C-alpha positions as CSV (number, residue, x, y, z in Angstrom):
1,M,128.4,83.5,73.1
2,I,131.5,85.4,74.1
3,L,131.8,89.0,75.2
4,K,135.2,90.6,75.1
5,G,136.5,93.8,76.6
6,N,137.5,95.4,79.9
7,I,135.8,93.4,82.6
8,V,134.8,95.4,85.7
9,D,135.1,93.1,88.8
10,I,133.4,95.1,91.5
11,K,133.9,92.6,94.3
12,N,137.6,92.3,93.8
13,R,138.1,95.9,92.8
14,K,139.9,95.4,89.5
15,I,139.4,95.9,85.8
16,F,141.1,93.5,83.4
17,K,141.0,92.6,79.7
18,G,139.2,89.3,79.2
19,E,136.4,87.2,77.9
20,I,133.0,86.2,79.3
21,T,131.4,83.0,78.0
22,I,127.6,82.8,78.1
23,I,125.8,79.5,77.7
24,D,122.0,79.2,78.0
25,G,121.7,82.6,79.5
26,L,124.2,81.9,82.3
27,I,127.9,83.0,82.7
28,S,129.9,79.8,82.3
29,G,133.3,81.3,82.4
30,I,135.3,84.5,82.9
31,E,138.9,84.5,81.6
32,E,141.6,87.1,81.8
33,K,143.2,87.4,78.4
34,P,144.3,90.1,75.9
35,C,141.7,91.5,73.5
36,I,141.5,94.6,71.3
37,E,138.1,95.7,72.5
38,N,138.3,98.9,74.7
39,H,134.8,99.1,76.0
40,F,133.8,98.0,79.5
41,I,131.6,95.1,80.7
42,L,129.9,95.4,84.0
43,P,126.7,94.2,85.8
44,G,123.5,96.0,84.8
45,F,122.1,98.9,86.8
46,V,119.2,98.4,89.3
47,D,116.7,101.1,90.4
48,A,116.3,100.3,94.1
49,H,112.9,102.0,94.4
50,I,110.5,103.2,91.7
51,H,106.9,103.6,90.9
52,I,106.7,102.5,87.3
53,E,103.3,104.2,87.0
54,S,105.0,107.7,87.4
55,S,106.7,107.2,84.1
56,M,103.1,107.2,82.7
57,L,104.1,104.0,80.9
58,V,103.0,100.4,81.5
59,P,105.9,98.1,82.6
60,S,106.5,96.7,79.1
61,E,106.9,100.2,77.6
62,F,109.1,101.3,80.6
63,A,111.4,98.3,80.0
64,K,111.9,99.3,76.4
65,I,113.5,102.6,77.5
66,A,115.2,101.5,80.7
67,V,117.5,99.0,78.9
68,N,118.8,101.8,76.7
69,H,120.4,103.3,79.8
70,G,121.8,100.0,81.1
71,T,119.1,99.2,83.6
72,V,118.3,95.5,83.8
73,A,116.0,95.5,86.9
74,T,113.9,97.6,89.2
75,V,112.5,97.2,92.7
76,S,109.0,98.4,91.9
77,D,106.3,99.5,94.2
78,P,102.9,99.3,92.4
79,H,101.4,101.5,95.0
80,E,100.0,104.1,92.6
81,I,97.8,101.7,90.5
82,A,96.9,99.8,93.7
83,N,95.3,102.9,95.2
84,V,93.1,103.1,92.1
85,L,92.4,99.4,91.4
86,G,93.6,97.4,94.4
87,I,95.1,93.9,94.0
88,K,93.8,93.8,90.5
89,G,96.1,96.7,89.6
90,V,99.1,95.0,91.2
91,E,98.4,91.8,89.2
92,F,98.1,93.9,86.0
93,M,101.6,95.3,86.6
94,I,103.1,91.9,87.3
95,E,101.6,90.2,84.3
96,N,102.5,93.0,81.9
97,G,106.0,93.0,83.2
98,K,106.4,89.3,82.8
99,K,105.9,89.6,79.0
100,T,109.3,91.2,78.7
101,P,112.8,89.9,79.6
102,F,113.3,92.9,81.9
103,K,113.5,92.0,85.6
104,F,110.8,93.8,87.4
105,N,110.6,93.0,91.2
106,F,107.2,94.1,92.5
107,G,106.4,94.6,96.1
108,A,103.1,94.5,98.0
109,P,101.8,98.1,98.5
110,S,101.5,98.6,102.3
111,C,99.4,101.8,102.3
112,V,96.2,101.4,100.2
113,P,94.8,103.9,100.9
114,A,97.9,105.8,102.0
115,T,96.0,107.4,104.9
116,P,92.4,107.2,106.3
117,F,92.2,111.0,105.6
118,E,91.5,110.7,101.8
119,S,89.4,108.9,99.3
120,A,91.1,106.2,97.2
121,G,89.7,103.7,94.7
122,A,90.6,100.6,96.7
123,I,91.6,99.1,100.0
124,I,94.4,96.5,100.7
125,D,94.1,95.5,104.3
126,S,96.3,93.0,106.2
127,D,94.4,90.1,104.7
128,G,95.2,91.5,101.3
129,I,98.8,91.8,102.2
130,K,98.8,88.2,103.4
131,Q,97.4,87.2,99.9
132,L,100.1,89.2,98.1
133,M,102.9,88.0,100.3
134,A,102.0,84.4,99.5
135,N,102.6,85.2,95.8
136,P,106.2,84.3,94.8
137,D,106.0,87.2,92.3
138,I,105.8,89.6,95.2
139,K,109.4,90.2,96.5
140,Y,109.0,92.5,99.5
141,L,106.6,94.7,101.5
142,A,106.7,98.1,99.9
143,E,107.3,101.4,101.7
144,I,105.6,101.8,105.1
145,M,104.4,105.4,104.6
146,N,102.2,105.3,107.6
147,Y,105.1,105.7,110.0
148,P,102.9,107.1,112.7
149,G,101.0,103.8,112.6
150,V,104.2,102.0,113.4
151,I,105.2,104.4,116.2
152,F,101.8,104.3,117.8
153,D,101.3,100.6,117.4
154,D,98.4,100.6,114.9
155,A,97.3,97.0,114.9
156,E,96.5,96.8,111.1
157,V,99.9,98.3,110.2
158,L,101.7,95.9,112.5
159,K,99.8,92.9,111.0
160,K,101.0,93.8,107.5
161,I,104.6,93.9,108.8
162,E,104.1,90.5,110.5
163,W,103.0,88.9,107.3
164,A,106.1,90.2,105.5
165,K,108.2,88.6,108.3
166,Y,106.2,85.4,108.1
167,Y,107.1,85.0,104.4
168,N,110.7,86.2,105.1
169,K,110.4,89.2,102.8
170,S,112.1,92.5,103.4
171,I,110.3,95.6,104.5
172,D,110.8,99.0,102.9
173,G,110.5,102.3,104.8
174,H,109.3,105.8,104.1
175,A,110.0,108.2,107.0
176,P,111.0,111.7,106.0
177,G,112.5,113.6,108.8
178,L,112.1,110.8,111.3
179,T,114.8,110.8,114.0
180,G,115.6,109.9,117.6
181,D,113.4,107.5,119.6
182,N,110.7,107.5,117.0
183,L,113.2,106.3,114.4
184,N,114.4,103.7,116.8
185,K,110.9,102.2,117.1
186,Y,110.4,102.4,113.4
187,I,113.6,100.4,112.7
188,S,112.9,97.9,115.5
189,A,109.6,97.0,113.7
190,G,111.8,95.4,111.0
191,I,111.9,98.2,108.5
192,T,115.2,98.2,106.6
193,T,115.4,101.0,104.1
194,D,114.5,104.7,103.6
195,H,114.5,106.7,100.3
196,E,113.0,109.8,101.9
197,C,116.0,111.4,103.5
198,F,116.4,115.0,102.5
199,T,119.3,116.1,104.8
200,Y,122.8,114.7,105.4
201,D,122.4,114.4,109.1
202,E,119.0,112.6,108.8
203,A,120.5,110.0,106.4
204,L,123.7,109.6,108.6
205,E,121.6,108.8,111.7
206,K,119.6,106.2,109.8
207,L,122.8,104.6,108.4
208,Q,124.4,104.6,111.9
209,K,121.3,102.8,113.2
210,G,121.4,100.1,110.6
211,M,119.1,101.2,107.8
212,K,120.0,101.1,104.1
213,V,119.7,104.7,102.7
214,I,118.6,105.0,99.1
215,I,119.7,108.2,97.3
216,R,116.8,109.5,95.3
217,E,116.9,111.7,92.2
218,G,113.6,111.7,90.4
219,S,111.7,114.2,88.3
220,A,110.4,116.1,91.4
221,A,112.3,115.0,94.5
222,K,116.1,115.5,94.2
223,N,118.2,114.4,97.1
224,F,121.5,113.4,95.3
225,E,123.5,116.5,96.2
226,A,122.3,116.4,99.9
227,L,123.3,112.8,100.4
228,I,126.1,111.8,97.9
229,D,128.9,112.8,100.3
230,L,127.9,109.9,102.5
231,L,128.6,107.3,99.8
232,P,132.4,107.0,100.1
233,E,132.2,105.9,103.7
234,H,128.8,104.1,103.6
235,F,128.8,102.6,100.1
236,E,128.0,99.1,101.5
237,N,124.7,100.3,102.8
238,M,123.4,102.7,100.1
239,M,121.5,102.4,96.9
240,F,120.2,104.6,94.1
241,C,116.6,105.1,93.1
242,S,114.5,107.4,90.9
243,D,111.2,106.9,92.9
244,D,109.2,108.8,90.4
245,K,110.4,109.6,86.9
246,H,108.4,111.2,84.1
247,P,108.7,109.9,80.6
248,D,110.7,112.8,79.1
249,D,113.3,112.4,81.9
250,L,113.4,108.6,81.4
251,L,114.2,109.1,77.7
252,L,117.3,111.0,78.7
253,G,118.7,108.7,81.3
254,H,118.3,106.5,84.4
255,I,120.6,105.1,87.0
256,N,123.5,105.7,84.7
257,Q,123.1,109.4,85.4
258,F,123.7,108.8,89.2
259,C,127.0,107.0,88.3
260,E,128.1,109.8,86.0
261,R,127.5,112.5,88.6
262,A,129.2,110.5,91.4
263,I,132.3,109.8,89.2
264,A,132.4,113.5,88.4
265,K,132.8,114.1,92.2
266,D,135.9,111.8,92.1
267,I,134.2,109.0,94.1
268,D,135.8,105.6,93.8
269,I,134.4,103.8,90.7
270,F,134.0,100.4,92.6
271,K,132.1,102.1,95.4
272,V,129.7,103.8,93.0
273,L,129.1,100.6,91.0
274,Q,128.5,98.6,94.2
275,V,125.7,101.1,95.1
276,A,124.3,101.1,91.5
277,C,124.5,97.4,90.7
278,V,125.3,95.1,93.7
279,N,123.6,96.4,96.8
280,P,119.9,96.2,95.6
281,V,120.5,92.6,94.4
282,K,122.0,91.6,97.7
283,H,119.5,93.5,99.9
284,Y,116.3,92.2,98.2
285,G,117.7,88.8,97.1
286,L,117.0,89.6,93.5
287,D,117.4,87.1,90.7
288,V,119.8,89.4,88.9
289,G,123.3,88.4,87.9
290,L,126.4,90.2,89.2
291,L,129.0,89.2,86.6
292,K,130.1,86.0,88.3
293,V,130.4,82.5,87.0
294,G,127.0,80.7,87.4
295,D,125.1,84.0,87.5
296,A,122.5,85.0,84.9
297,A,124.1,87.0,82.2
298,D,122.6,90.4,83.2
299,C,125.3,92.7,82.1
300,I,126.0,95.8,80.1
301,V,128.7,97.0,77.7
302,V,129.5,100.7,78.2
303,E,131.8,103.0,76.2
304,N,133.6,104.4,79.2
305,L,133.4,104.7,83.0
306,Y,132.7,108.4,83.3
307,D,129.4,108.9,81.4
308,F,128.5,105.2,81.1
309,K,127.1,105.5,77.6
310,T,125.4,102.1,77.0
311,L,126.4,100.2,73.9
312,Q,124.7,96.9,74.7
313,T,122.4,95.5,77.4
314,Y,122.0,91.8,78.1
315,I,119.4,90.1,80.3
316,N,119.6,86.4,80.8
317,G,122.1,86.4,78.0
318,A,119.6,87.9,75.5
319,L,120.6,91.1,73.8
320,V,117.9,93.6,74.7
321,F,119.6,96.8,73.6
322,D,122.2,97.2,70.8
323,K,123.6,100.1,68.7
324,G,121.0,102.6,69.9
325,E,118.0,100.3,69.5
326,S,115.9,98.6,72.1
327,K,115.0,95.0,71.2
328,I,112.1,94.9,73.6
329,V,108.8,95.0,71.6
330,S,105.4,96.5,72.4
331,I,102.7,94.1,73.5
332,D,98.9,94.3,73.7
333,F,97.3,94.8,77.1
334,E,93.9,95.4,78.7
335,I,92.8,99.0,79.5
336,L,91.7,99.2,83.2
337,N,90.3,102.3,84.9
338,N,88.2,103.6,87.8
339,F,86.8,107.0,87.2
340,N,83.3,107.9,88.4
341,T,82.8,111.6,88.9
342,D,80.6,114.1,86.9
343,K,81.7,117.3,85.3
344,K,81.9,120.3,87.6
345,L,80.5,123.9,87.7
346,V,82.5,127.0,88.3
347,S,80.6,127.5,91.5
348,D,82.0,124.2,92.9
349,F,85.3,126.0,93.3
350,R,84.0,129.0,95.2
351,Y,85.2,129.4,98.8
352,E,83.2,131.8,101.0
353,S,85.2,133.6,103.6
354,N,85.6,137.0,105.4
355,Q,89.0,136.2,107.0
356,S,92.0,138.3,106.1
357,K,94.7,135.6,106.6
358,I,94.9,132.1,105.2
359,R,97.2,129.1,105.5
360,V,99.2,128.6,102.2
361,I,101.1,125.6,101.0
362,E,104.6,126.7,100.0
363,C,105.8,124.4,97.2
364,L,109.5,123.8,97.1
365,D,111.0,123.1,93.7
366,G,112.7,119.7,93.7
367,E,111.2,118.6,97.1
368,L,108.2,116.6,98.2
369,V,108.1,118.4,101.6
370,T,106.3,121.7,101.7
371,N,106.1,124.6,104.2
372,E,103.1,126.1,105.8
373,I,103.0,129.9,105.5
374,I,100.4,132.5,106.5
375,K,99.5,135.0,103.9
376,D,96.9,137.8,103.2
377,A,93.7,136.5,101.6
378,T,92.4,138.0,98.4
379,T,88.6,138.1,98.0
380,D,86.0,139.0,95.4
381,N,82.4,139.3,96.6
382,G,83.2,137.1,99.6
383,N,85.0,134.4,97.5
384,L,88.6,133.6,98.2
385,I,90.4,134.0,94.8
386,S,93.9,133.6,93.3
387,N,96.3,136.5,93.4
388,T,98.9,136.3,90.5
389,E,100.8,139.3,91.8
390,T,101.7,137.6,95.1
391,D,101.7,134.1,93.4
392,I,99.1,132.8,95.9
393,L,96.9,130.6,93.6
394,K,93.8,128.7,94.3
395,M,94.2,124.9,94.3
396,T,91.6,122.1,94.4
397,V,91.5,118.4,94.9
398,V,88.4,116.7,93.3
399,N,87.4,113.1,94.3
400,R,87.5,111.1,91.0
401,Y,85.8,108.0,92.5
402,E,82.4,109.6,93.4
403,N,80.7,112.9,93.4
404,S,81.5,115.0,96.4
405,K,82.4,118.5,97.4
406,S,85.7,119.7,96.0
407,S,88.4,120.7,98.6
408,I,90.1,124.1,98.3
409,A,93.5,125.5,99.4
410,F,96.0,128.0,98.2
411,I,99.6,127.4,97.1
412,K,102.7,129.5,96.4
413,N,105.5,129.0,93.9
414,I,103.4,127.4,91.1
415,G,103.8,130.7,89.3
416,L,101.0,130.7,86.8
417,K,100.1,134.1,85.4
418,E,97.2,132.8,83.3
419,G,95.1,129.7,82.9
420,A,95.3,126.5,84.9
421,I,96.9,123.1,85.0
422,A,95.5,119.9,86.2
423,T,96.3,116.2,86.6
424,S,94.7,112.9,87.7
425,I,98.2,111.8,88.9
426,G,97.7,112.8,92.5
427,H,99.8,110.9,94.9
428,D,98.7,108.7,96.5
429,S,95.0,108.4,95.9
430,H,95.1,109.9,92.4
431,N,92.2,112.2,92.7
432,I,92.2,115.3,90.4
433,I,94.5,118.1,91.4
434,A,94.2,121.5,89.7
435,V,95.7,125.0,90.3
436,G,94.8,128.2,88.4
437,V,94.5,131.9,88.3
438,S,90.7,131.9,88.4
439,D,87.8,129.6,89.3
440,E,86.8,129.5,85.6
441,A,90.2,128.3,84.5
442,I,90.3,125.7,87.3
443,C,86.9,124.4,86.3
444,K,87.9,124.2,82.7
445,A,91.0,122.2,83.5
446,V,89.2,119.8,85.9
447,N,86.5,119.1,83.3
448,L,89.1,118.3,80.7
449,I,90.5,115.6,82.9
450,I,87.1,114.3,83.6
451,D,86.2,114.2,79.9
452,N,89.3,112.0,79.3
453,K,88.8,109.8,82.3
454,G,92.3,110.8,83.5
455,G,95.2,112.7,82.1
456,I,97.3,115.8,82.5
457,C,96.3,119.1,81.0
458,A,96.9,122.9,80.7
459,V,94.3,125.5,79.7
460,S,94.4,129.2,78.9
461,D,91.7,131.6,77.8
462,D,91.9,130.5,74.2
463,S,93.6,127.1,74.1
464,E,93.9,123.8,75.9
465,K,96.2,120.8,75.7
466,V,95.7,117.3,77.3
467,V,97.6,114.1,77.5
468,P,95.1,111.3,78.1
469,L,96.0,108.6,80.6
470,P,93.4,105.9,80.1
471,I,95.0,103.2,82.3
472,A,93.9,103.8,85.8
473,G,93.9,107.5,85.0
474,I,97.7,107.5,85.6
475,M,99.3,105.6,82.6
476,S,99.2,105.9,78.9
477,D,98.6,103.2,76.3
478,Q,101.3,104.8,74.1
479,N,105.0,104.2,73.9
480,A,107.6,106.4,75.7
481,E,108.6,108.5,72.6
482,T,104.9,109.4,72.0
483,I,104.0,110.1,75.6
484,G,107.4,111.8,76.3
485,K,106.9,114.2,73.4
486,A,103.3,115.0,74.4
487,Y,104.4,115.5,78.0
488,S,107.2,117.8,77.0
489,E,104.8,119.9,75.0
490,L,102.5,120.1,78.0
491,D,105.4,121.0,80.3
492,E,106.3,123.8,77.9
493,M,102.8,125.1,77.9
494,A,102.6,125.1,81.7
495,K,105.9,127.1,81.8
496,G,104.5,129.4,79.1
497,L,101.6,130.1,81.4
498,G,104.2,131.3,84.0
499,S,105.3,128.3,86.0
500,K,109.0,128.5,87.0
501,L,109.1,124.9,88.5
502,H,111.5,122.4,87.0
503,A,108.7,119.8,86.7
504,P,105.4,121.6,87.4
505,Y,103.2,118.5,86.9
506,M,105.4,116.2,89.0
507,S,105.5,118.8,91.8
508,L,101.7,119.4,91.6
509,S,101.1,115.6,91.8
510,F,102.7,115.5,95.2
511,M,100.7,118.4,96.7
512,A,98.1,115.9,97.8
513,L,100.6,113.5,99.3
514,L,99.4,113.8,102.9
515,V,102.2,111.6,104.4
516,I,104.9,114.1,103.5
517,P,105.0,117.2,105.8
518,S,104.1,119.9,106.2
519,L,101.0,121.2,104.6
520,K,99.1,119.3,101.8
521,L,95.6,119.1,100.4
522,G,93.5,116.0,100.1
523,D,90.0,115.5,98.7
524,K,88.6,115.9,102.3
525,G,90.5,119.1,103.2
526,L,93.7,120.8,104.1
527,F,96.0,118.5,106.1
528,D,98.9,119.1,108.5
529,G,101.5,116.4,107.8
530,D,103.4,117.2,111.0
531,T,100.5,116.5,113.3
532,F,98.7,114.1,111.0
533,K,95.4,116.1,111.4
534,F,93.2,118.3,109.3
535,T,93.7,122.0,109.7
536,S,91.8,125.1,108.6
537,L,92.4,127.2,105.5
538,E,91.3,130.3,107.3
539,V,93.4,131.8,110.1
540,S,91.3,133.6,112.7
């Protein structure tokens, strides 16, 4: 097979008319010669850090859409399903992904559970990491979210790191806001990347100290604008990632969108493409071709080099996307889940208090970090309740693995004026999270999730809508178009109930992510992510 067009040579920083010869899935020759084709041929895009589960799609269905946007590979942390199903969940992701030509590169989840302060569905200890690291299908040790464990020499965390080193596999980081001496110790443990930087100065310090910084732009966390100005000088040590991307957003674009936005800022095309295509392959040692003789023919044909509209995608020389149609087909797979809690009563969400002040989670649109703010409490017969006028709404996290007392907190900026929304996508343990204008609405939403053994939903006084997620309570058994449409309708309903957030369900799903400062809610209570300790809802 021969591909003709404008060949983009990233390494040598040139674009030339030519032909690429492909034999048995490998590039056997690249020749500079005239041709009439005006499109551009370049290496495929790589997402340098993503949780496939957050697309609500199994890997095979994710691949069908990703190739439409020129993505040929991902560096994937199966952390979400691992917190529900353990190693069995990781194996499900690997085996499902293998049934497609797409190049998934799965890591060993390092934090299952993410912290000892919440209830997850499984545990992967250092012995489990040893087992995973010995598996050639596991490419790296996934993000070390327990950065206090590294800083304070937690023996179990350090054992996991040592097993990665033993098998000569790279170690990913997760250290939002970490600087100074603590950052030095984190890096000295062997941790090489961070995708959690949310300020220019933080990212610059990490780059200067030898880390690779991954610019993230997902459905909830958006750090592109804060960090992109670092790329022109530090392009050799940066990558792009989506981290968490909901299905409706994935249908619109992927890593190609990073490139389009960077080019619009007049950043050098070769620097942008090195970040988007080359650096993840080099850093993780991926079996992904880079448009060189002898490489696998993992390449894309794009219409131009400003919006990167993909015309064709090739993986190992096979045409997997052509003329607007994905060639990757749906496959059958087993439905796995872990959901063991009974339906709740309205009284389960009552919180008795006589205090006038409460700690409130301030949700920040487009950020995973939150603020802790002190606000006036609203009570009714001794019960703390939501106040829609001040937008201080009651929130709950319900253990989905066993029957236990629901935890209660209050949150600002969700914006609901009626009803409630709920989800069983609750990073990282994937318990049920709900927020609403009344205890009755919260209970109704939580029970709708329980009835479906997982999903996302919205309820009002006279209607309800749910998207079931039967696989581990976090993924659909449907294709991207179906789940994307259903999710978009649910997103519209949440916004119709009053939410002003760009992605209310994605933002809500991170309100239980205890490892991200400052204030979050787990199934065991309100948690201070700065001190890594539980704190009280009531302020004396």
